[in-house]
C-alpha positions as CSV (number, residue, x, y, z in Angstrom):
1,X,4.0,-8.5,-25.5
2,X,2.1,-5.4,-24.4
3,X,3.5,-2.5,-22.9
4,X,1.8,-1.9,-19.1
5,X,0.2,1.3,-18.2
6,X,-1.2,2.3,-14.8
7,X,-4.8,2.3,-14.1
8,X,-4.4,5.6,-12.0
9,X,-2.1,8.2,-10.8
10,X,0.7,7.5,-8.3
11,X,0.1,9.1,-4.6
12,X,2.1,11.7,-3.3
13,X,5.4,10.1,-1.1
14,X,4.9,10.1,2.2
15,X,6.9,12.2,4.1
16,X,7.3,11.8,8.0
17,X,9.8,12.4,10.8
18,X,12.8,10.6,8.5
19,X,15.4,12.5,10.4
20,X,14.7,10.8,13.5
21,X,13.8,7.5,12.0
22,X,17.4,7.0,10.4
23,X,19.0,8.3,14.0
24,X,17.0,5.9,15.9
25,X,17.8,2.7,13.5
26,X,21.5,4.4,13.8
27,X,21.4,4.0,17.6
28,X,19.5,0.4,17.6
29,X,22.4,-0.8,15.3
30,X,25.2,0.5,17.7
31,X,23.6,-0.9,20.4
32,X,23.1,-4.3,19.1
33,X,26.8,-4.2,18.6
34,X,27.7,-3.6,22.0
35,X,25.3,-5.7,23.4
36,X,26.8,-8.5,21.1
37,X,30.4,-7.4,21.7
38,X,30.8,-9.1,25.2
39,X,29.8,-12.7,23.2
40,X,32.0,-12.0,20.7
41,X,34.4,-15.6,21.6
42,X,30.5,-17.6,21.5
43,X,29.7,-15.9,18.3
44,X,32.9,-16.8,16.9
45,X,32.8,-20.1,18.3
46,X,29.6,-21.0,16.1
47,X,30.3,-19.2,12.8
48,X,28.4,-16.4,13.7
49,X,30.9,-13.7,14.0
50,X,29.7,-11.6,11.4
51,X,26.3,-10.9,12.9
52,X,28.5,-8.3,15.3
53,X,30.4,-6.7,12.4
54,X,26.9,-6.3,10.6
55,X,25.7,-4.5,13.1
56,X,29.1,-2.5,13.4
57,X,28.5,-2.3,10.0
58,X,25.1,-0.9,9.9
59,X,25.8,1.9,12.6
60,X,28.3,3.3,10.6
61,X,26.3,3.3,7.3
62,X,23.6,4.4,9.5
63,X,25.8,7.9,10.7
64,X,26.2,8.0,6.9
65,X,22.6,8.3,6.3
66,X,21.9,10.9,9.5
67,X,24.3,12.8,7.8
68,X,22.3,12.4,3.8
69,X,18.6,13.1,5.6
70,X,20.0,16.1,7.5
71,X,21.6,17.6,4.4
72,X,18.0,17.0,2.4
73,X,16.2,18.0,5.3
74,X,18.0,21.4,5.3
75,X,18.1,21.4,1.6
76,X,13.9,21.1,1.1
77,X,13.8,23.6,4.1
78,X,15.8,26.1,1.8
79,X,13.9,25.5,-1.3
80,X,10.4,26.1,0.5
81,X,11.9,29.6,2.1
82,X,13.1,30.5,-1.6
83,X,9.7,29.3,-2.7
84,X,7.6,31.2,0.1
85,X,10.0,34.4,-0.2
86,X,9.6,34.9,-3.9
87,X,5.7,34.6,-4.2
């Protein structure tokens, strides 16, 4: 089988409001958890209690994601400032 080779150069990755996007998603997960919490008995009776805990896990992992992307954003800004400072 022949090795696949790309026909054109890959585009540059898109940079957007990453911190705001991850923060918004994290807030959404926590809101979904809080909305479902009063109905926990109904979810548990139907065998769907994992929905509630999935939302909590999504919020918790989102907090890790917010921490990560804030550190990443700060590192990118520092590298950019160093590059412009030395040039």
